[in-house]
C-alpha positions, 0 to 999 in steps of 0.5 A: 781501804777498799773502794765504797759508795757515796750513798747506802743505796749506791752501794746497793747498785754496786753490789748488784753490778758486781753480781751482774759482772761476776767480779769477786774482787770487786764484790769483796771490795764493797766490804769492810775488812771484817764484813760477812757475807750471810746466805739464806736459807742455807745459814751459811756465813763467810767472813773476810775478802776472800772468803766472800769472793769464793762464796759469791763464785759459788752462787755464779756457778748456780747461776744465782744473782742479785738484783738491788730492788730500791731498798728501804734505808734506815740511817743512823748517823754513819750506820744504814740498815737497807731492807729489800726482798732481795737481801738485808744489809747493814752498812757502815760510812768510813772516816773516808766518807765511803759507805761499805758493807758491814753485813750482808744477808742474801736471800740466795735466789728466793726473796728473804720472808719470815718463813725462810729465814 
């Protein structure tokens, strides 16, 4: 099982860290095995560790990054929704009590707004 985070907020910070150091392996390890990374407004979605790592690498070649922006976190038991200008994420806490991303929607360089979704 991939390493995760102790809290959903920490998961968002680890996502930023992986982008800052441009580590696709570290980034994809934050996702559940069946996790999805979606990029807006391009509408591109990728699933699985290898595809997520490649999608992130393509963002880095265009100098795109992700900055954690103190998301609003809504929790229901072992599921969390993280909302911020930089992205929208659905996270789940596994049996090992670690939080991992199930769905990660990144704004691809622009804040997510109603106009560019």
